[in-house]
N, C-alpha and C positions, 0 to 999 in steps of 0.2 A: 712366579709360583711354579710348583711341580705338578705335572700331570702323569700319573701312573697309567691311566686308561683315557685315551683321547675321547672326547664326546662324539656320539653318533646321532643324537637327536638335536633338532633346532633349539628346543627349550633348554637343553644342557649347555649348548653353545652360547646362548644368549645370557645365561647365568654367570659366565665367566667375567672376571674383572677386566676393565678396559684401561689401556695405557696410551700414551701419545707416541707419535713417531720420534720425537726428540728424545723422550725418555728411553725408548727402545734402542735408539742409536747410541746413547750414552752408556747404557748398561752393557750393550754389545761391545763397545769400545773398552770398558773397564773389565771385561771378562767375567761378568756376573751371569751371562747367559751361556749355558753349556750346550744346549740342544734346542733346535727349533723344529716345531711340528707344524707342517703346512696341511690344511684341510681344504680339499677341493672336489668338486663334482666333475669327473673326467669327461662325462658326456656333454656337459654344458660349460666347458671352459671358456672364459671371456678374457680379452686382453684389455684391461683398463690401465694403459700406460701412464695416464695422468697421475694416478696414485703412486706408481713406481717413481715417476719423475719427481713428485713432491718429496718422497722419502729421500731421494738422492740429494735434492737441493738443501734439505734441512739438515742432513747429517753427513755430508760428503766426506768431511775430514775423519769422521768416526767410523764410517762403513768401509771406505776404501780409498786408496790413493790414486785410483783411476779417475779420469775426467768423467763428468755427468753424462756426456754423450756416449762414451765407451761403455759405461755401466748400463745405460738403457739398451744399447745395441746387443749387449750379451744377454741380458735378462728378458728384453722384449721378445725376441724371437724364441728364447728358451721356454718362455710361458706358452708360446703357441705350438710347441712340439707335441703336446698332448692332444691338441685339437685335430679333429678329423679333416680340417681345411688347411693344414700346415703345408702340405705338398703343393697345392694349387697356389698359395700365397707366395711360397718361395719361388715358384716358377715365374711369378710376375713380380719379383723383387724390385725391378726397375720402375714399376708403378708406385711402389712404397719406398722411395729412396730416402737416404739420410739427408742428402742435399740435392736440390733441383739442378739440373744441368744449367750452367751459366751460358746461355745463348739466347738469341732472339727467337721467339716462338714462331711456329708456322702459322699461316692463315687458316683459321678454323671455320671460315665461312661467315663469321659474325665480327664486325669491327665496331669500336666505340665511336659514335659520331656526336659532335657538339654543334647543335643548331642554335644560333644566337637570335634574340629578339631584334626585329628590324630596327635600325637606328643605333645600335650598339657600336661604340668607337673602340676605345682601348680599355682593358681591365687591368689596372696597375695598382699594387699595394706595396708600400715600402717594407723592407726587412727590418726587424727590430733586433737589437743585440741579445746574444744568448751566452750562457756560461761556456768556458772553454771545454768542458767535457762534452757538452752537447754539440759544439762546433766540430770537434774532432769526430764524433759519431756520425754527423751528417756528411762530412767530407769522405769518411771511410765508406759510408753507404753509397754515395754517388760514384765513388771510384770503382766499387764492386759492380754497380749497375752499368757503368760505362764499359768495363771489361766484358760484361755479358751482352753488350750491344743493345741494351734496353734504353739508354739515354744518350744524348749527344749535346755538345755545346750549342748554344742558341744565340740568335740575334733578334729574337721576337720583340715586338713592341709591347707585348703582354708579359706580366710577371706577377707571381704570388709568392709570399713569404714562406719560409720553411721553419719548423720548430720540432721539438721532440716530447714524447710523452713516456713516462716510466712504465715499463712492463711489469705485470704482477710478479714474475719470476726473475726479475732483474734485466738490465739492459735497457736500450732505448728504442722506441718506435718512431720512425720519421714520418712527420705529418706536414701536409701542405694546406695553407689557408686559402682556398679558392672561393672566398665569399663573394667578391665582386663578379667573378666569372659565373658562379652558380646563379646569382641573382639575374643574370642576363641570358640564361640558358633556357630554352623551350623545354618544359618537362616531357618525358617520354611516357606514353600511355601503354606500358607493357603490363599485361596481367600477371599477378602474383599467384603462385600455386596455393590452393585452398587447403587448409589443415584438415578439414573434415573429409575432403575427397581422398587425401593421402592415407588417412587413417582407415577409411572405408575400404581402400584397395587392399588392406592387410587382412581381410576377412578369412577366417579359417586357417590362417598361417600359424605354424608352430615353431618355427626357428627363424631367427632375425640376425642381421648384421647392419652396421652403420659405417659409412666411409666419410671422412672429412677432407674435402678437396684442399689442396695446399697451394698457397700463393696464386690463387686463381685469377686475380686481377692482372697480374703480370704475364698471364698466358694468352691475353687477347690483345691484338694490335690495334693501334689508333688509325683512324681514317687519315690518309696522307695530308689532306688539306687542313686537318684540325690539329696537327702536331704543334704548330706555333702557339696555339692557345693554351697549351699545357706547360708553358715556360714557368720555371720556378727559380727564386733567388735562394742563395745561401749566405750565411754570415761572413763567409770568407770571400765574398765578391764574385762568385761564379754564377752564370745563368745557364741552366739546363732545360732541355725539353724532352718529353717522354715520347718514345716510339711505341711503347705499350700503354695499356690503360692504368693510370696511376690511382692511388686512393685519394678520396677527398672530393672528386668531381661529382657533380649532380648527374643523375641517371646511370651512374657506374653499376649499382646493384641490379638495376633493370637489365642492362646489357649483359652483365655476367649471368643472370638467371636465364636470359633468352639464349645465350650461347650453350650453357649446360643442358637446357631442355631440348635444344636442337640436336646436340651431339648424342645425348642419351635417349633419343626418342624411341629407338628400336627395343629398349629394355625397360621402358617405363611401366609395363604391366606387372613386373616383379621388382623394380628398382626405381621408384619415384624419387625425384629430387626436389629440394627446397634450398635454393641458392647453393651454398657450398656443402650441404649435407645430402647424402645419398642413403636411403633406407632400402636394404634388401630383405625380402621376406619370402618364405617358401613353405610348402606343405606337400605331403605325400600325394602323388599322382599316379594312378593305375598301379603298376607293380614297383614303382620307384618310391623309396623312403624319403622322408623330408630332408635327411642329410644329403642323399644323393642329388636330389633337386636343388638344394642350396649350393652344393659344390658346382653344379652346372651353371646355376645363376651367377655365382661369383666369377667363374671362368669367363662367361660372356661379358659380364661388366668390365672385368679387368682387361680383357682383350680389346674392348672398345676404348677404354682409357689409354691403353698402350698405343693404339692406332692414331688417336687424336692428341696424344702427348699431354694427357691430364694426370695429375699426381695427387696421391692421398697422404695425409699425415698419419703415420702408424701410431703415434702417441695418442691420437684422439679417436682411433678406430675400435670397434667392438665386433667380434666375429663369433658366430654360433651361439647366440644367447637366446634364452627363452623370453626375454623382455628387454626392450631397449627404450631410451628416452626419445620421444618425438615431440618437439616443439612445446615443451612445458608439460607433457604428459608421459606416462610410461605405458607402452603398448606391448602386450604379450599374448600368449595363445589363449588366455582366459578372458582377455578384454582390455579395457583402457581404464587407467586410475590416475588421479592427479600426482604430480611430482611431489614426493615427500618434502623436498627442499622448500617448495613454495608453500606447502601446507604449514611447515614449521615456522615460516616467516609470518604467516597470518596469525598462527596461534600465539606467537610472541609479540604481536603488535600491541603497542600501548593504546590506552583509551584516547581517542581523538579529542583535542581541545579547541579545534576551530574547523571551519568548513574546508580549508585546504587539506588538513590531515585526513579528514573524512573522505574527501574525493580520492586521496592516494590509497586509502584502505579499500574503498569500494572498487577502484580501478583494478586492483589485483584480485579481489574476491569475485568480481563479475567474470573475470577471465576463466574462473573454474566454477561458475554458477550452475552448469549442468550437472554437477555432482551433488548439488544441495536440493532436496526436495522442497517445492514451494518457495524458491529463493526470493521471488518478487514480493511474496506476502510477508516473509520474515524481515526484509530490509525496509518495509513500508515506513516505519518510524524514522529511519535514518534518511530515507529519500525526502521526507518532509522537511528536513533541516537544510536541503539543498535548493529549496525554492527561493526565488528571488527576493521576496519580501519577508521571508521567515526569519525570526529572531533566534540566535544561537541559545538553546537551552537544552542541556544534556539531561534528560529525564530518566526515570527507571525503565520506561519502555525502551528507550534508545539503548541503554545498557543491556537489556534483556535481548534485544535484536542483535546487538553487537556480539554477545556471547553465543547466540543461536547460530550465527554465520560460522563462528569458529568451530563450534561442536559439530555443525553439519559437514564441514570439510574434514574434520578429524575422523568422523565416522563415514566418510565418503565411500560408496560401494564401487565395485568394479563393474563398469558398464560394458555390456557386450557390444561387439562391432556389428553393425548392420550386415546381414547377408544379402548381397545385391542379386543373388540368383533366385530369391524367393519373392513372392508378390508382396506389395505393400498396400495397406489399407489406410486412407487418409480420412480422418473425421474432421469435417469442416464446421467451424463455429459460425452460426448465423444469428445475429442479434434479433431480439424480439421486435424491434422497430421496422425490421425488413419484412416481417410476416404480417403485414397489415391486413390483407384480405382474409387469410386463415383465422387470425386472431379475432377479427371483428365478427365473423360468422360464428365462430365457436363460442363467443361470449353471449350469443342470443339463441339458445336451444329451446325456443318457445313455440316451435311449430307444432301443429296438430299432427299426432302420429296416426297414420292411416295405413291400412293394408292395401298395397298396390296390386292392381290387376296385372297378372303376368302377361296377358295378351296385349295390353295397352303399353306396358313398359318395355317389353322385349327381354333380351338376355341380360342377366345381371352381371355387370363387370366386377370382378374381384381384383385385388391388388396383385395377384399372380396369374399367369396364363392358365386357362382351364385344362383339364386332362384330356378332353376330346381334341382340343387344339394341339396339344403336344403329340397325341397319337397320330394326327394328320401329318405333322412334321416328320415323325419317324417313318411313316409309310412313304413319304415322298423322297426319302434318302435312296430308295431302291431305284429310282429313275434319274438320279443325278450322278454324273461321272465323278466329279470331285469328291462328293460326299462318300461314295463307295470306295474310292482310293483311301481316304483318310480312315474310314472304319476298318478296312483290311489292314492298314498299317498299325493301327492301335490294338488290333487283336493279336498280332505277333510283331511287336516292334523290334527292329534290328537295323543295322546299317545297310544291309542288303535290301530290305524292303523299303527303306527310306530312299534309296536311289531309284526306285521304281516310281516314285512320285513325280508329277509334273513339276516343272521348275518353279512356278509361282507358289505351289504348295510346299515344296521342299524348303524354300527359303523362310517360310513362316510356320512350319509344323510345330515348332516349340510353343506356339501360341494356342494350339488346340489341345483339347483332351475330351475323353468320352466319360459320360456319367449317366447311368440308367438308360442307355441306349441312345442318349442325345449327344450331338457334337456341341462342344462348348468353345467359345473363342474369347480370348482375353486381349483387349486392345493395348496399345503402347502407353496411352495416357492414364487410364484408370485402372487397368488390371482386373476389371470386374468381368466375371464369366457371363457370357450371353449365348443364348441358344442360336446355333447356325441354322438358317432357313435355306433350303435348296432353291435352285432356280426354277420355281414353279409360280406361274403368273396368278393362277387362281388362289393358291395358298397365300401368297403375299396380299392379295386383295382381302381375303378373309381375315387375316391378322391385322391389317391396317384398319379395317372396319371396326374391329374390337377396340382399337385405341384412338379412333376418331369419331365414328358415328354412333357408338353405343351410348345409351342414356347416361351412363356413369362417366362418359368422357366429355360430353359437352361441346363437341365440334370445335376443339381448340385450333389455334392457328398453326402455321407451318412449323415454326420453331418448337412449340410446345408439343406438337404431335410427334416431331422427330425425337425430342428428349424422352417422351413417354415410351416410344417404340424401341429405342436403343437401350433402354433400361433392361429389357428382357430379351430382344432378338437382334441378330446381326445377318446382313447379307450385303453384297457388293453394291455400291452406288446407292445406298440406302437414302441419303439426303435428297438426291434427284428424284427417287421414286416418291418420297413424301411430297415434294414440291408439286409434282405433276397430280398427285391424288388430290391434294387440297385445292388446287386451281379448279379441278373438275367437280368439286363439291359446291352445289348451288347455295346451300344454307351458309357455308363458310364465306362465300364470295359476296353474298347479298348484304346490303347496308340499309339501315332505317333512316328516317328523316333526322336531320341534325339541326334542331332549333338552337338559337343563341342562348347561352347561359351567362350566369353572373360571374363565371370563372371560379366559383368556390364549391363546385359539386365534388362530393367525397369520392375518393378513388374506389372505395368498396362498392359503392352503388353503380359506378360506371362499369366495373368488371362483372358485377352481378347481372346488370341489364344485358350486357353483351352475351353472357351465358344463357340467360333465360329466353333469349330469341331463338335458340336452338330447340327448346322444349315446348314452350307455350305458344299457342296460336291467338290467345286472347288473355287479357288480364285476369279473368275469372279462373284460370287455370294455374296461376302463380302459386297459390297455397299448396296445390298438389305436387307441383314440380320442384318446389324449393329444396326439399331434402336431397333430391338427386343432384340439383345444381351445386349444392354445398359440397357434396362428396366429390363432384368433378373438379371443383375449384381447389379443394384441399389436396386432391391427388395429382394436380397438375404440377409441372416443374417449370421454374423460371429459366428462360434461355440465358 
């Protein structure tokens, strides 16, 4: 088609007709294409060399007489010239080589170890015949590895067969069948990086890159004593053993991940890794822009890779993008969204005809379930078909649920990445069956409502601290050295004033803040703001009395008193203080007679009786004290 004015809007670009790479190459070869217009965003240039390589492999004869490799070398780096990271990448071209140096790698501090199950003898499997083409590919492969010093001829009593697997872009991949050896190998308990942790580390980042480590397995040495276990046969009658970590062994991915994590530990804050994938993310910091920070991060990572002789595959790298693929999702500056490729597969999924096909569909859909609102509720009709005794019957409800999951993923929102620097609020679900005491009392509001005598009841305890109590706390700040330092710092916060704080306050100053003249402290585990109480013995006694001895408190035990107190207030060694206070309380420590029961006494009555002992001196006072006891029980926290 002819374009007089190239499109400038995304909607105009999407309305253009689409052609295939093969047709483009054929028309270019026939001379029917006179001019090519390339549209790109210079600020966000990415290097997706896989697409370029696919174009070359499908129309090499039509496009150029050059080899595929030469064509990529020329256009791959040319595409990066417009990128602001071109200079730093060219400076570390040895980390992005065309061919990895043919040599035995250096010891990186991590070696692959094979620990056999006790009692294992020899792991031997006979070699089966292969086509001549594969035999030649295997012999050429081992000859190149022998020249690189990565394999040597062996006399090991162990052996595994070798075969080939066709690569998607042509050629053969050499594979070893270590089945018997793997069955006799003790599994390694190496932790795998969590996807959610990697994505959460990219909070507020605006520019991204990815690196794909190349031939990583062959960059790790074998433990010397385990080299004979790696012996492999070839159809031509040779027996080789590996000096480096071969593919196909059990625990190999775990060793590789442990090695990469160990070597790149110093840059994991901005370059987390997942096996052979490294994700670099940056944002503007202080006076440096995101591009400047990303350039610095790339330089640090590439320098570390050069030091440890790790290499990346330029064909699979992306530099300076606003969005990158991360383990089945696309992560960008706006958040996380599902991979369109996976969503497309789900949308094109045919209606399942048996349980096996349904499990396959749900397995992929569940991987992306967080993008679908009320996912568990929508697939409930489908989950019923997976039950052991359920008969297969695809009903209208099942079809509706099937389509609802597809539609939910098609309309999947972009999820914001959690900001780890902000406080989190956790809402805990507590089933009604666990609220036995509160529910039982609330179901019987049949007490006689009477006006209580203020002199007999004492101070009424509310769910929040009284204003007079808070005024006492503010007044006590003037006599506490730590409180005065913190209040002075928050009045004019700066790095200079922070250095004046004592050491134990300076280390935790980020957990304090000031609100209405009160110092608030946020703990590590709950992030709930609590009022800081200065080191005043009389004030602590007064506060603890309100949460333990007051009529609306009910003289709870040590654990419940502590939970009630820490809901609003904080001071050092708070639990130790509460323990001593409760031990000194005669009502809390006293016990009544314990007659034998039939073992079926209701838990509600037991808790109620224990609480009423703190209020009533005789059974005649129960009706008057019961409302206060109910309030105390409902207001208490379970330890």
